[in-house]
C-alpha positions as CSV (number, residue, x, y, z in Angstrom):
1,X,-0.1,-0.3,-0.2
2,X,1.0,3.7,-0.8
3,X,1.0,6.2,2.2
4,X,-1.8,7.6,1.0
5,X,-3.3,10.2,3.4
6,X,-6.8,7.9,4.9
7,X,-9.7,9.7,4.4
8,X,-13.5,8.9,5.3
9,X,-13.8,7.7,1.1
10,X,-11.0,5.0,1.8
11,X,-12.8,3.8,4.7
12,X,-15.4,3.0,3.3
13,X,-13.8,1.1,0.3
14,X,-11.9,-0.9,3.2
15,X,-14.6,-1.5,5.2
16,X,-16.7,-3.2,2.3
17,X,-13.2,-5.1,1.2
18,X,-13.2,-6.6,5.0
19,X,-16.9,-7.5,4.6
20,X,-16.3,-9.5,1.2
21,X,-12.9,-10.4,0.9
22,X,-11.5,-12.0,4.1
23,X,-14.1,-14.4,5.6
24,X,-12.1,-17.2,7.0
25,X,-13.3,-19.9,9.7
26,X,-17.2,-17.8,9.8
27,X,-18.5,-18.2,13.5
28,X,-15.3,-18.9,14.9
29,X,-13.8,-16.8,17.6
30,X,-9.7,-16.3,17.2
31,X,-9.7,-18.7,14.0
32,X,-6.5,-18.1,13.1
33,X,-3.6,-18.7,9.7
34,X,-0.4,-18.8,9.6
35,X,-1.0,-17.3,5.8
36,X,2.4,-19.4,4.5
37,X,0.8,-22.6,2.9
38,X,-2.9,-21.7,4.3
39,X,-5.4,-20.6,1.3
40,X,-5.5,-17.4,2.3
41,X,-5.6,-14.8,0.1
42,X,-2.4,-12.6,1.5
43,X,-2.6,-9.7,-0.1
44,X,-5.8,-8.6,1.6
45,X,-4.3,-8.9,5.3
46,X,-2.8,-5.7,6.3
47,X,0.7,-5.0,6.7
48,X,1.3,-9.2,6.0
49,X,4.1,-10.7,7.1
50,X,4.6,-14.5,6.3
51,X,6.5,-14.6,10.0
52,X,3.5,-13.4,12.0
53,X,0.3,-15.5,12.4
54,X,-2.7,-13.7,11.8
55,X,-6.5,-13.9,13.4
56,X,-9.9,-13.4,12.3
57,X,-11.2,-10.4,13.9
58,X,-15.1,-12.0,14.3
59,X,-17.7,-10.4,12.5
60,X,-15.3,-7.9,11.3
61,X,-13.9,-10.0,8.9
62,X,-10.3,-8.1,9.2
63,X,-7.2,-10.6,9.8
64,X,-5.4,-9.0,12.9
65,X,-1.6,-10.3,14.2
66,X,-1.8,-12.6,16.3
67,X,0.1,-10.7,19.2
68,X,-1.0,-6.7,18.7
69,X,0.5,-3.4,20.5
70,X,-1.3,-2.1,23.3
71,X,-1.8,1.4,24.0
72,X,0.0,1.4,27.8
73,X,3.5,2.0,27.5
74,X,6.3,3.9,29.6
75,X,7.9,5.4,26.6
76,X,8.1,8.9,25.7
77,X,7.3,10.1,22.2
78,X,10.7,9.3,20.6
79,X,10.6,5.6,22.1
80,X,7.3,5.1,20.9
81,X,7.7,6.3,17.4
82,X,10.7,3.0,17.5
83,X,8.2,0.8,19.0
84,X,5.8,1.1,17.0
85,X,8.3,1.0,13.6
86,X,10.0,-2.3,14.8
87,X,6.1,-4.1,15.8
88,X,4.9,-2.7,12.1
89,X,8.4,-4.1,10.4
90,X,7.5,-7.5,11.9
91,X,3.7,-7.6,10.6
92,X,1.9,-6.2,13.4
93,X,-1.0,-4.4,12.4
94,X,-3.1,-3.4,15.4
95,X,-2.5,-0.6,18.0
96,X,-5.2,-0.4,20.9
97,X,-5.1,3.2,22.2
98,X,-7.2,3.7,25.4
99,X,-6.9,6.8,26.7
100,X,-6.5,10.2,25.4
101,X,-2.4,10.8,25.3
102,X,-1.9,7.7,23.8
103,X,-4.0,8.2,21.3
104,X,-2.4,11.7,20.3
105,X,1.1,9.8,21.0
106,X,0.3,6.8,19.0
107,X,-1.2,8.9,15.9
108,X,1.9,10.6,15.8
109,X,4.0,7.2,15.4
110,X,2.0,6.5,12.5
111,X,2.3,9.6,10.6
112,X,3.5,8.6,6.9
113,X,2.0,5.4,7.6
114,X,-1.5,5.4,8.9
115,X,-2.3,2.7,6.1
116,X,0.2,0.2,8.0
117,X,-2.2,-0.7,10.9
118,X,-5.5,-0.5,12.5
119,X,-5.8,1.8,15.3
120,X,-8.6,1.6,17.5
121,X,-9.1,4.3,20.6
122,X,-10.7,5.0,23.4
123,X,-10.7,8.3,25.9
124,X,-11.7,6.2,28.9
125,X,-11.5,9.0,31.1
126,X,-14.2,10.9,29.4
127,X,-16.3,8.1,28.8
128,X,-19.5,6.3,30.5
129,X,-17.2,5.8,33.1
130,X,-17.7,9.4,34.5
131,X,-20.9,10.0,35.5
132,X,-20.9,13.2,32.9
133,X,-20.7,11.3,29.6
134,X,-23.5,9.0,29.8
135,X,-25.3,10.3,26.6
136,X,-24.9,9.5,23.1
137,X,-24.6,13.1,22.2
138,X,-21.7,13.3,25.0
139,X,-19.7,10.5,24.0
140,X,-20.1,11.3,20.2
141,X,-18.6,15.3,21.2
142,X,-15.7,12.8,23.2
143,X,-15.2,11.0,19.8
144,X,-15.2,13.8,17.5
145,X,-12.8,15.9,20.2
146,X,-10.4,13.5,20.3
147,X,-10.0,12.5,16.2
148,X,-9.6,16.2,16.1
149,X,-6.7,16.5,18.4
150,X,-5.1,13.6,16.8
151,X,-5.5,14.5,13.6
152,X,-7.5,11.5,12.6
153,X,-10.7,11.5,10.1
154,X,-12.2,8.2,11.5
155,X,-10.5,5.0,13.7
156,X,-10.6,1.7,12.8
157,X,-12.3,0.2,16.2
158,X,-14.1,2.5,18.2
159,X,-14.0,0.9,21.7
160,X,-15.9,2.5,24.7
161,X,-14.5,2.0,28.0
162,X,-17.0,0.8,30.5
163,X,-17.4,0.3,34.4
164,X,-15.8,-2.4,36.2
165,X,-18.0,-4.2,36.8
166,X,-20.1,-3.2,33.6
167,X,-22.9,-4.1,35.1
168,X,-23.0,-0.7,37.4
169,X,-23.9,0.8,34.3
170,X,-28.2,1.1,33.9
171,X,-30.2,-0.4,31.0
172,X,-30.6,3.3,30.2
173,X,-26.7,3.9,29.7
174,X,-25.8,0.4,27.7
175,X,-28.6,2.0,25.2
176,X,-27.0,5.2,25.0
177,X,-23.7,3.3,24.8
178,X,-24.8,1.7,21.8
179,X,-26.5,4.2,19.9
180,X,-23.0,6.4,20.1
181,X,-21.2,3.5,18.3
182,X,-23.9,3.0,15.7
183,X,-24.1,6.8,15.1
184,X,-20.1,7.0,15.0
185,X,-20.1,4.3,12.7
186,X,-22.8,5.3,10.1
187,X,-21.4,8.5,9.6
188,X,-17.8,7.1,9.1
189,X,-15.7,8.1,12.3
190,X,-15.4,4.4,13.1
191,X,-15.2,1.5,11.1
192,X,-16.1,-1.0,13.3
193,X,-17.5,-0.8,17.5
194,X,-17.0,-2.4,20.5
195,X,-16.1,-1.6,24.4
196,X,-14.2,-3.0,27.2
197,X,-15.0,-3.9,30.2
198,X,-14.3,-6.4,33.3
199,X,-17.4,-8.0,34.1
200,X,-18.3,-11.2,32.1
201,X,-22.5,-11.1,32.5
202,X,-22.2,-7.5,31.8
203,X,-20.4,-8.4,28.2
204,X,-22.4,-11.8,27.7
205,X,-25.8,-9.2,28.3
206,X,-24.6,-6.6,25.9
207,X,-23.1,-8.9,23.0
208,X,-26.5,-10.9,23.2
209,X,-28.6,-7.8,23.6
210,X,-27.3,-5.9,20.7
211,X,-26.0,-7.4,17.6
212,X,-24.4,-4.2,16.7
213,X,-21.6,-5.3,18.4
214,X,-18.7,-5.9,16.6
215,X,-15.5,-6.5,19.2
216,X,-15.1,-6.7,22.5
217,X,-11.7,-6.4,25.1
218,X,-11.3,-8.2,28.6
219,X,-9.1,-9.2,30.9
220,X,-6.7,-12.6,30.1
221,X,-4.3,-14.0,31.9
222,X,-1.4,-16.7,32.2
223,X,-3.9,-18.2,34.8
224,X,-7.7,-17.1,32.7
225,X,-9.5,-20.4,31.1
226,X,-12.7,-21.0,30.0
227,X,-15.5,-21.6,33.0
228,X,-16.5,-25.1,33.3
229,X,-20.1,-23.6,33.3
230,X,-21.6,-20.7,31.9
231,X,-18.5,-19.5,29.9
232,X,-18.4,-16.1,28.1
233,X,-17.1,-17.9,25.1
234,X,-20.0,-19.6,23.5
235,X,-22.1,-16.2,23.2
236,X,-18.9,-14.8,21.8
237,X,-18.3,-17.4,19.2
238,X,-22.7,-17.6,18.9
239,X,-22.4,-13.2,18.3
240,X,-19.4,-13.8,15.7
241,X,-17.4,-10.6,18.7
242,X,-14.1,-10.2,18.2
243,X,-12.2,-10.3,21.2
244,X,-9.2,-8.7,22.4
245,X,-7.3,-9.9,26.0
246,X,-6.0,-6.6,27.7
247,X,-3.9,-7.5,30.8
248,X,-1.9,-10.5,29.6
249,X,0.9,-9.9,32.2
250,X,-1.4,-8.8,34.9
251,X,0.2,-5.3,34.8
252,X,3.7,-6.5,34.8
253,X,2.9,-8.8,38.4
254,X,4.0,-11.5,36.0
255,X,7.7,-9.7,35.9
256,X,10.7,-9.8,38.4
257,X,13.3,-7.7,37.3
258,X,15.6,-10.2,35.8
259,X,15.6,-9.3,31.8
260,X,15.9,-12.7,30.4
261,X,14.2,-14.4,33.0
262,X,11.0,-11.8,32.4
263,X,11.3,-12.5,28.7
264,X,11.1,-15.9,29.1
265,X,8.2,-15.5,30.9
266,X,6.5,-12.9,28.3
267,X,6.9,-15.4,26.3
268,X,5.2,-18.3,27.9
269,X,2.1,-15.9,28.9
270,X,1.5,-15.2,25.1
271,X,1.9,-18.8,24.2
272,X,-0.5,-20.0,26.3
273,X,-3.0,-17.2,25.4
274,X,-2.3,-18.3,21.7
275,X,-2.7,-21.8,22.7
276,X,-6.1,-20.7,24.6
277,X,-7.4,-19.8,20.5
278,X,-9.9,-17.5,22.0
279,X,-8.4,-14.0,22.9
280,X,-6.0,-11.5,20.5
281,X,-3.3,-10.8,23.1
282,X,-2.6,-6.7,23.5
283,X,0.4,-6.5,25.5
284,X,1.7,-3.0,26.3
285,X,5.0,-3.1,24.9
286,X,7.4,-0.4,26.4
287,X,10.9,-0.9,24.3
288,X,11.9,-2.5,20.8
289,X,13.6,-5.4,22.6
290,X,9.9,-6.6,24.2
291,X,8.7,-6.6,20.9
292,X,11.0,-8.6,19.4
293,X,10.4,-11.4,22.3
294,X,6.3,-10.9,21.7
295,X,7.1,-11.7,18.0
296,X,9.7,-14.4,19.3
297,X,6.3,-15.8,20.9
298,X,4.7,-16.1,18.0
299,X,7.3,-18.3,16.5
300,X,7.7,-20.4,19.2
301,X,6.2,-23.9,19.3
302,X,2.7,-23.3,20.4
303,X,1.9,-25.9,23.5
304,X,3.5,-25.8,26.7
305,X,5.0,-28.9,27.8
306,X,5.1,-30.4,30.9
307,X,8.1,-28.5,32.5
308,X,7.2,-25.3,30.6
309,X,3.3,-25.9,32.2
310,X,4.8,-26.3,35.6
311,X,7.5,-22.8,35.1
312,X,4.4,-20.9,34.1
313,X,2.1,-22.2,37.0
314,X,4.8,-21.6,39.5
315,X,5.1,-17.9,37.7
316,X,1.2,-17.3,38.0
317,X,1.1,-18.3,41.8
318,X,4.1,-15.4,42.4
319,X,1.9,-13.1,39.8
320,X,-1.1,-13.2,42.1
321,X,1.0,-12.6,45.3
322,X,2.2,-10.1,43.9
323,X,-0.6,-8.0,42.4
324,X,-1.1,-4.6,43.9
325,X,-4.0,-4.0,46.1
326,X,-5.8,-1.6,43.1
327,X,-5.8,-4.4,40.9
328,X,-7.1,-7.4,43.3
329,X,-10.2,-7.5,40.5
330,X,-7.8,-9.7,38.5
331,X,-8.6,-12.8,40.6
332,X,-12.1,-12.9,39.3
333,X,-10.7,-13.5,35.6
334,X,-9.2,-16.7,36.0
335,X,-12.8,-18.6,34.7
336,X,-13.9,-16.4,31.9
């Protein structure tokens, strides 16, 4: 693709291509393709790299990289530019930015190459967590302001950040959220729409009640697994909703400060999540070295052996013990 200016006209063209062209594994959540040797038209995979794996993002029909780039990062603008560059070179094609500063920072990093990735955004501080932002009108005003500040004509995914637990929202607020998302999509300001939440039951209600929802984001760590009953995943599969997993390293509680050991733990975590074949992880990566490590995890053998499973379980137990007080809610996501 050329580094052409990304306009809403192109947005409509690309949306039509996504709907028509890359529908592989319909009805499957997390269906993947390591495109080399697979019967998939790789020309329709954005920023395709034969060394990267790509997975279908539910009903969006987008093929996104098996590991994507989360917005949370300690990097400054220069470092972030390098991180984004290395991610693009490795075949990653999705960036998730969920705060105003992240959106502006990542938009700067993408200047001249916006056509290489899908950019998702949220303004978590000015969305429905705040009582002043629980109407469609206010939410759309926030989106308009964020697009203007970041010099974007549209976002590939507007995923509104909701309460944790989401069940604290009223039904009326849920309707206002979906009304805002729908209108943004109709106006060409968002190609696809969704939300993030830390409440399994509310997520299930939202995707089943509102078929307009394309994508959801929720926590998925090294200890997460499908619940033996009342799991969220059957509803996601039935509704063909794309899924991103946030907090894969549990707010860095998985790590101990030894670079070599932490890199190994990160790769084990990513391999575990990818082998679950349920979510697409979007870790926050703070350096090009961490990008390289995440890409290495995609290339490594997927299933953990007995020794690796024991190693990851031990690391996960340490992770739980080290969770900060304000992240104890992650324990609720052992079963999904």
